[in-house]
C-alpha positions in Angstrom: 85.5 116.0 124.3 84.4 113.2 126.7 85.1 110.6 124.1 88.6 112.0 123.3 89.3 112.1 127.1 88.2 108.5 127.5 90.5 107.4 124.6 93.5 109.1 126.2 92.5 107.5 129.6 92.4 104.1 127.9 95.8 104.7 126.4 97.2 105.7 129.8 95.8 102.6 131.5 97.2 100.3 128.9 100.6 101.9 129.2 100.8 100.8 132.9 100.2 97.2 131.9 102.5 97.5 128.9 105.5 98.2 131.3 105.3 94.6 132.5 106.0 93.4 129.0 108.0 96.3 127.6 111.6 94.9 128.1 111.1 91.4 126.6 108.9 92.8 123.8 111.6 95.5 123.2 114.3 92.8 122.8 112.0 90.9 120.4 111.2 94.1 118.5 115.0 94.8 118.2 115.6 91.4 116.8 112.8 91.8 114.2 114.2 95.2 113.2 117.6 93.7 112.7 116.1 90.9 110.6 114.2 93.5 108.5 117.3 95.6 108.0 119.4 92.7 106.9 116.7 91.0 104.9 117.8 87.7 106.5 114.7 85.6 107.3 116.7 82.4 107.4 118.5 83.0 110.7 116.2 82.2 113.7 115.5 84.9 116.3 117.3 84.3 119.7 115.3 83.5 122.8 115.0 86.1 125.5 115.4 83.7 128.4 113.3 86.0 130.7 109.8 85.1 129.6 108.5 81.6 128.9 105.5 82.9 127.0 107.6 85.2 124.7 110.2 82.5 124.2 107.3 80.2 123.1 106.1 83.0 120.8 109.7 83.4 119.4 110.0 79.6 118.7 106.6 79.6 117.0 107.7 82.6 114.9 110.9 80.9 113.9 109.0 77.8 112.8 106.5 80.0 110.9 109.2 81.9 109.0 110.8 78.6 108.0 107.5 77.5 106.6 107.0 80.8 104.8 110.4 80.5 103.2 109.7 77.0 102.0 106.3 78.0 100.7 107.8 81.0 98.7 110.3 78.6 97.1 107.6 76.3 95.9 104.8 78.7 94.7 104.2 82.1 93.1 101.2 82.8 95.4 101.2 85.9 97.5 101.3 85.6 101.2 100.1 88.7 103.0 100.3 87.9 106.7 102.5 85.4 108.6 102.8 86.0 112.4 102.9 84.2 115.7 100.5 85.2 118.4 100.5 85.0 122.2 97.3 85.8 124.1 96.5 86.2 127.8 92.9 86.5 129.1 91.8 88.5 132.1 90.2 91.7 133.1 92.6 93.4 130.6 93.2 90.9 127.8 96.7 91.1 126.2 97.8 89.9 122.8 101.3 90.0 121.2 101.7 89.5 117.4 105.2 89.1 115.9 105.9 88.7 112.2 104.4 90.1 109.1 101.4 91.9 110.5 98.6 94.1 109.2 99.3 97.8 109.7 98.0 98.9 113.1 96.9 102.2 111.4 94.0 102.3 108.9 90.5 101.2 109.4 90.1 100.3 105.7 92.6 97.5 106.1 89.8 95.6 107.8 88.1 95.4 104.4 91.1 93.9 102.6 89.6 90.4 102.5 86.7 89.7 100.1 84.9 87.9 102.9 84.7 91.1 105.0 84.6 93.8 102.4 81.0 94.9 102.0 81.6 96.0 98.3 83.7 94.5 95.5 86.5 97.0 95.0 89.2 97.5 97.7 89.8 100.9 99.1 91.3 102.9 96.2 93.0 105.3 98.6 95.0 102.4 100.2 96.3 101.1 96.9 96.8 104.2 94.7 100.1 106.1 95.3 99.9 109.9 95.3 101.5 111.9 92.5 105.2 112.6 93.2 105.7 115.5 95.6 109.2 114.8 97.0 111.9 115.2 94.3 114.2 112.2 94.0 112.0 109.7 95.9 109.4 107.1 95.0 105.7 107.7 95.2 103.9 107.0 98.5 100.3 106.6 99.7 98.4 108.7 102.1 97.8 105.4 103.8 98.6 102.0 102.4 97.4 98.4 102.6 100.6 97.2 104.1 101.9 94.2 106.0 105.3 95.1 107.4 107.6 93.0 109.6 107.0 94.0 113.3 105.7 93.3 116.7 102.5 94.6 118.2 101.0 94.6 121.7 97.2 94.9 122.0 95.3 95.4 125.3 91.5 95.4 125.6 88.5 95.3 127.8 84.7 95.4 127.1 84.9 99.2 127.0 88.3 100.2 125.5 91.2 98.9 123.5 94.7 100.1 122.9 97.6 98.9 120.7 101.2 99.8 120.1 103.7 98.5 117.6 107.2 98.8 116.1 107.2 97.9 112.4 109.8 97.9 109.6 108.2 100.5 107.3 105.8 103.5 107.3 102.0 103.0 106.8 102.3 105.1 103.7 104.4 102.4 101.9 103.1 99.1 100.6 105.0 96.2 102.0 104.4 92.5 101.3 106.2 89.3 102.1 108.8 88.8 99.5 107.7 92.0 97.6 110.3 93.1 95.1 109.4 96.8 95.5 109.3 96.8 99.3 110.7 99.9 101.0 114.0 99.7 102.8 113.5 98.7 106.4 113.4 101.4 109.1 111.8 101.4 112.5 108.4 103.2 112.7 106.4 103.6 115.9 102.6 103.1 115.6 99.7 103.0 118.1 96.1 103.7 118.6 93.2 103.3 121.1 89.4 103.3 121.0 86.4 103.3 123.3 83.1 101.4 123.1 80.6 103.3 125.2 77.8 100.9 124.2 77.4 97.8 122.1 77.7 98.7 118.4 79.5 102.0 118.9 83.3 102.5 118.8 85.4 105.7 118.4 89.1 105.6 118.0 92.3 107.4 117.2 95.7 106.2 115.8 99.1 107.6 115.0 102.4 106.8 113.4 105.8 108.4 113.4 108.9 107.5 111.5 110.8 107.7 108.2 108.7 107.2 105.0 111.8 107.5 102.8 115.3 106.5 103.7 118.4 108.3 102.5 119.3 105.3 100.4 116.0 105.7 98.5 116.6 109.3 97.6 118.6 110.3 94.6 119.9 113.6 96.0 123.3 113.2 97.5 123.6 114.0 101.2 119.8 113.8 101.8 118.6 112.6 105.2 115.7 110.3 105.9 112.3 111.9 105.3 110.0 111.8 108.3 106.3 111.5 108.4 103.6 111.9 111.1 100.2 110.4 110.7 97.1 111.0 112.9 93.7 109.5 112.2 90.2 109.3 113.8 87.8 106.5 113.1 84.3 105.5 114.1 82.0 102.5 113.7 78.2 102.4 114.4 76.0 99.3 114.1 72.3 99.1 114.9 69.6 96.8 113.8 70.6 95.5 110.3 72.7 98.5 109.5 76.5 99.1 109.9 78.3 102.4 109.3 82.0 103.2 109.5 84.3 106.0 108.5 87.9 107.4 108.8 89.6 110.7 108.5 93.4 110.7 108.3 96.1 113.4 108.1 99.7 113.0 107.1 102.5 115.5 107.5 105.5 114.8 105.3 108.8 116.5 106.1 110.5 117.3 102.8 112.4 120.5 102.1 109.3 122.0 103.7 106.4 120.3 105.5 103.5 119.2 103.3 100.2 117.5 104.2 97.9 114.9 102.8 94.4 113.8 103.8 92.5 110.5 103.4 88.9 109.8 104.3 86.1 107.3 103.6 82.6 106.6 104.7 80.8 103.4 104.1 77.6 101.5 105.1 75.9 98.2 104.6 72.2 97.3 105.1 70.9 93.7 105.4 67.5 93.6 103.6 66.7 90.0 104.1 68.6 87.0 105.5 70.2 86.6 102.1 70.1 90.1 100.4 72.1 93.1 101.3 73.3 96.4 99.9 76.5 98.4 100.6 78.1 101.6 99.5 81.4 103.5 99.9 82.6 107.0 99.2 86.3 107.8 99.7 89.0 110.2 98.7 92.5 111.6 99.1 93.9 115.1 98.9 97.6 114.8 97.9 100.4 117.3 98.5 101.5 119.6 95.7 104.9 118.8 94.2 107.4 121.0 96.0 109.6 122.1 93.0 106.8 122.8 90.5 104.1 125.5 90.2 102.3 123.5 87.6 99.9 122.1 90.2 98.2 125.0 91.9 95.7 122.9 94.0 96.1 119.7 95.9 95.6 116.7 93.4 92.6 114.7 94.5 91.5 111.1 94.2 87.8 110.2 94.6 85.9 106.9 94.3 82.2 105.9 94.8 80.8 102.3 94.7 77.4 100.8 95.3 76.9 97.1 95.6 74.1 94.5 95.8 74.9 91.1 97.4 73.2 87.8 97.8 74.3 85.1 100.3 73.9 81.8 98.6 75.1 79.9 101.6 77.0 81.0 104.8 80.2 80.3 102.8 79.3 81.6 99.3 78.4 85.2 98.4 77.6 86.8 95.0 78.0 90.6 94.5 77.4 93.0 91.7 78.4 96.7 91.8 78.7 100.0 90.0 82.1 101.7 90.6 83.2 105.2 89.5 86.5 106.9 90.2 88.3 110.2 89.6 92.0 109.6 89.5 94.8 112.1 90.3 95.1 114.8 87.6 92.1 113.6 85.7 89.0 115.6 84.9 86.7 112.7 83.8 85.4 109.9 86.0 86.0 106.3 85.1 82.9 104.1 85.3 82.9 100.3 85.7 80.5 97.5 86.5 81.6 94.3 88.2 80.5 90.9 89.5 82.1 88.8 92.2 81.8 85.3 93.6 83.3 84.7 97.0 83.8 81.4 98.7 85.2 81.9 102.3 85.8 79.1 104.8 87.7 78.9 108.0 89.7 75.7 108.2 90.7 76.0 111.9 
């Protein structure tokens, strides 16, 4: 209870500082929402004229989007993130990100890069859509690895952190730069906060509210946007040569009636020597039952387990081997796989 109270206190303190930046950020967010709705990334965003820092951020974002458009025209490579950032240091550090940003909700998104993922496989729950449960609409995730267009404000100290964002799609839909199956743009509010009572320990909460399906995506005539509410709790604990983390997330989807979904994972890694390490992850999703069918009497479930052994050849090169098993939605038998991975990771600036 103390931890939960401290999280809400951190969110309240961050709200006071956020008021100083709310109007110019609101205008920037509105411009980004209009850009997402029109799918027009060629027209530069207008300057606010009221904040030199945010005008600089907007100019940087416009230059960045021009570079992204040029890169997309010349290559088939996927670009996941492209954003401009403004930072201000102080007792309460502030950061504003504008562009195609990683979803502010979902601890598993931190493992999307092979250089930070302790295992080989990505989080299956973030990439595997649930079975259809809303007649006339596309499949959605309990939580997705998504990079929507949006603007995010992050505030932090040594003991707490808080973030709030307006993005162009729900965190249950996968969205990528230039993706052909991206959802239709609609404003979604997301936020979260966490406390760090001591070094190596963090506990946090996050939420999201908005439409996960728009009326244009539904085949039933006269349908309204489908709303969703997401709430999650997360924790990280590092001590010695061990790191543990986990997440529990609940979705409520408003269809003809309200249905719920749950996503969770626990994972850990242990450094054995300066070069050798082991890691493991257990994750799962409980999906809603299809609303117009009695064929599925229980919530369909997805489960996955992976164990990995890694060797750091150099600070930039890592080799991993793993055993991975997964029980997909509607299946009764587990799939089993073995894998090997070579990762070269280097920061160029």
